[in-house]
C-alpha positions in Angstrom: 205.5 130.2 91.5 202.1 128.9 92.5 199.8 125.8 92.7 198.7 126.5 89.2 202.3 126.5 88.0 202.9 123.2 89.8 199.8 121.7 88.2 201.0 122.9 84.7 204.5 121.5 85.3 203.1 118.1 86.4 200.8 118.0 83.4 203.6 118.9 81.0 206.0 116.4 82.4 203.3 113.7 82.2 202.6 114.5 78.6 206.4 114.4 77.8 206.7 110.9 79.2 204.4 109.4 76.7 204.0 105.6 76.5 207.3 104.6 75.0 209.8 106.2 77.3 213.3 104.8 76.8 216.1 105.3 79.4 219.8 105.5 78.8 221.3 103.6 81.7 224.9 103.9 82.9 227.0 100.9 83.7 226.3 101.0 87.5 222.6 101.3 87.0 222.5 98.4 84.5 224.5 96.2 86.9 222.1 97.0 89.8 219.1 96.5 87.6 220.4 93.2 86.4 221.0 92.0 89.9 217.5 93.0 91.0 216.1 91.3 88.0 218.0 88.1 88.7 217.2 88.2 92.4 213.5 89.2 92.3 212.5 87.6 89.0 209.9 90.1 87.7 208.0 89.3 84.6 209.6 92.3 82.8 212.4 94.7 83.7 209.9 97.5 83.4 208.1 96.1 86.5 211.3 96.8 88.5 211.6 100.4 87.2 207.9 101.0 88.1 208.5 99.7 91.6 211.6 101.9 91.9 209.7 105.0 91.0 207.0 104.1 93.5 209.5 103.5 96.3 211.3 106.8 95.6 208.1 108.7 95.5 206.8 107.2 98.7 210.1 107.8 100.6 210.3 111.4 99.3 206.8 112.1 100.4 207.1 110.4 103.8 210.4 112.2 104.7 209.0 115.6 103.8 211.6 116.1 101.1 209.0 116.5 98.4 207.3 119.2 100.4 210.6 121.0 100.9 211.2 121.1 97.1 207.7 122.0 96.3 207.7 124.9 98.8 211.0 126.2 97.4 210.0 126.0 93.8 206.2 126.6 93.9 205.4 127.8 97.4 202.9 124.9 98.0 202.9 121.5 99.7 202.0 118.1 98.4 198.7 118.3 100.4 197.9 121.6 98.7 198.6 120.0 95.3 196.4 117.0 96.0 193.5 119.2 97.2 193.9 121.8 94.4 193.8 124.6 97.0 196.5 126.4 99.0 196.4 126.2 102.8 195.3 129.9 102.9 192.4 129.2 100.5 191.3 126.2 102.7 191.5 128.0 106.1 192.0 131.7 105.6 195.2 131.5 107.7 198.5 132.5 106.0 200.7 129.6 107.3 200.1 125.9 107.7 200.4 124.5 111.3 203.5 122.7 112.4 203.6 119.1 111.3 204.4 117.8 114.8 206.6 115.0 113.4 203.9 113.2 111.5 204.5 112.3 107.9 202.0 111.6 105.1 200.4 108.3 105.3 199.2 106.3 102.3 
């Protein structure tokens, strides 16, 4: 798979979400969500779900797990997706340099 395949998959998933996405929650998730709602007091439960997605996304990017999955499935990294170009297209070199322990910064 390629960068174009990843872009198509993201666009398709985004379109499938629509505006009225309803989730079926299991008992454990409902209990945890209820506790978070009681403790944090958001205006709406949807606010907690949005924050949860943001936190999961950020931690997955920062730990490099997203890159590992993207490389396995599409052969590209998150940076390549953001730039719209593969590392080879950007530099002419076949492999990206070592990350030297740094993670993505927001």
